[in-house]
Every structure is written in structure tokens, then in C-alpha cells.
N, C-alpha and C positions, 0 to 999 in steps of 0.2 A: 486492313480496317475489320476485314469479317470476323478475325478472330477478336477483336475490343465489341462487335456486336456480340459475339458468342456469348463472350466474358460476360451480358450485362441480361443475356438473358437465358442463364443460366441461374439455376436456384443454386445448388449448393456451394456455389461460391459466397451469393451472397448472407446465406450459412452460415459459412467462416468468418466473415465479414463479419459478421450478426456479435458469435457467440469471442470472437478477436480485441472486438470494443468491451464488450459485457467481460473479460477476461485486465482489459486495462485499465476496469475504472473501478472492479474490483481493487487491483491494485492498488493503487491511485489510495482506496478511501482507506485499507491498508495502511502504507508505509505511513499518511496525513493521521491515523490513528495512534498510531505505535512512537512516531514524533509527539505527540502532544500530548500522551500517555508516559515514554521516556523523560520527558521532562519533569513531571508530576511526581517521577518514581524516585528520582534523579536529588530534586531538592527533601522527598519525603526524607530517605537517608542521609542527606546532609545535614536536617534537622537533629534527626537519630543521633549521629556519628557525632555533632556539638553537645550535644544531651550530656555523650556516656562522660565516663571518668581516664582518666589519662592512667596510663598501667606506670605503678611504682608510686606512686598519691595514695 
């Protein structure tokens, strides 16, 4: 029980936890942005591919 109380009083542990939460939030935003951008880029390349002539024509 004393160990748990000491962890709550220790500021370094709280700071590390805050940095971990910030890093997790940034990672989630990056994943969402890459997913949305990847879909847009994929559709753009598909459009370009459909407009290009096939070899031999």
C-alpha cells in the first residue's frame, strides 16, 4: 500500500505518464491522417491510371 501511495506522490511518474499519453494521442492523429490521406492518394492514382493509354495501342 505504501508503494502505491508513493507512486501517486512521485511527480516524475506523473510526468512520464503525461508524456506517454501525449505520445499516444499524437500517434493516433498520425494514424488517422495517414489513413485519410492514403485513401485520397490511392483514388488519385487510380484515376490517373484509368486515363493513361495501355501499352501497344
